[in-house]
C-alpha angles and dihedrals in degrees: 000000000000113000110240112236136169112271110271110273094025129092144197112249111220126196100280094048090042091055090049091051095045092048096049092046090053091046091050092048092052095046094046090050090049088057092050099258116142117222116239135169129212127194120272087229120065136172104267091237089069088071101030090058094046111031095046123252090247095052119113091241095058095038100045115000114051124101098227127170143150121253126217091277090055093249114148108237131186129198102233112263094187140008110235100073093051090050091054090046087052090053092051094047093046098040094125091059095040095050087067088063127073119252141276097063111211119199135176127191142178131192150103122306128191132219130162099228136137106281116235140142108323093003124098132168088234108041139157127247135184118202145177126202132187113200124191103022122110098177116104091235087081091060091046092049090052096049088046090053090047094051095045092049092050089050092050090057088061100264109133124211089252090062097064144020129226110223115198136182141162119238090190127211126313095268092051092049094049091055091046095047090053091052092044092051091053091050095051092044087063091051101040092127089065095052127097119236088256092054091046087057090048090050089063097047111021118359091185089073090065087070087067092060121139092198111114094213091053091046089060089050091054090064088072095040121108115268124237092220089069091059100047118123117240090255093052091046091051091050091050092049090051090050092051092047091050091052090049093052092048090047093242104156106222131180120207112234115184092192097054108116104146124234098260120080097219098073122109136165112003119029132166145176133199109219133185131187089213099075103061129243093337092069098164116088101163130030140166150136146154126316107181113175095026096106091052089049088057092053100264137110114301097255118157117235146186136180149141140227131213124212100225098198091051093047091051089055090066103027127093095220090113090063091049091051091057091048092052099042115131117251104274117228139157134210110220115202106198112208130004092265090064100048102089095046089046091051090050091053091045091053090051091051093050093045093047095050092048091052098042113073096194093071123087118236112285134192113213113189120187131212135168116208139173093233138026089234091061091048095050090045089054091050097049096044100044106111113164095174096049087235120172108280116222110218129158097160123112091225092055094248114155121252097199112022125194092239107074103189134033117196105202121203116178134149092280092052092048093050091052093040090238141116128217115229116201121191098211094192097049093032094230131126140195139185119234131180108262094223091056097083094168091054091051091051092046089056091050094048097043 
């Protein structure tokens, strides 16, 4: 029989990773809200035209990476590979509601994305992204505000400025790009023998994409290639200078990268990537820029737009949020009901404990697990061996018993405790115990949070 496995490029998320993910999503939500971005959510499934119209039919994502299929009604559906296009589709479909609000519209989002790509370190076929989009503002301050939000959020997760670089470039306006593409095409035509088959294909359809090559031989060739900055119109140059000055004033350390073009065809003017040498070959963990004209292309009002997206798995590889999670974990405890006759009374007491701690601000967060066992030995064994984070277990005993278990307190409720209207509280780490009246919920919690 075939062994059932997760689909290649996907993964099961166990408790420790789940806590990481939940914590960083909450952190992102709070920071985005602090900056005035309203949280929205779009479906994982979209009509394929949402992405064909926006990402460019010649882009790698559309050609090779989307999960696209037909449903039972013969509609072509795509699992979303990125977040910007669905946000613009949301704006178009909810225009009657949004027109009652002042522009610019500011949205944040978080959720899973899907791309059929070769799995490797920091790259999954189902992955999480956070994103922020500003719709309806042409002024460069919107781009600077976004990159400022991005940098500050990354710093808050424990990633210092020394751990990454912010690469920036200007793709200019449409006229500038057309002149540059023509010159670039002529250059690569003269060096076709040095191009990979993939780049030869890009040369026919979108020569700009060759600038994004990972091939070392082609990277050396790019040193001699014409530079986009030399083809920028005066207006595009002025915008880029204003962007760089804004970053300087806000102490955002940027690095100019003439070859930065971004992997999505809809970008124009300002674009940027946050890169780190600590996450393997896929060194970019945050990217964004401006996409004026995209909303009109999708059939909506011609509002300008800009935004960025963060690859969550890649960010977690360099952040210290995991350490903070362990510091802030609630005190772990377990109620052990010994014998079937005790279970309902024990559950009643457990519910009172949980309710009391939720309603009483002075108490620290507390995890209260519950288990019903035939014997006290089985219950204690459960408590001292439970280890949800797969942390290193300290054990010096010949029988393999744990010296310092993850669960700190066991609240034991057996027939004897019920008859005396008491509970037994064992500190499993200090190996002490105490009896407390079962109706004195505050006293029980005080013992646990000593």
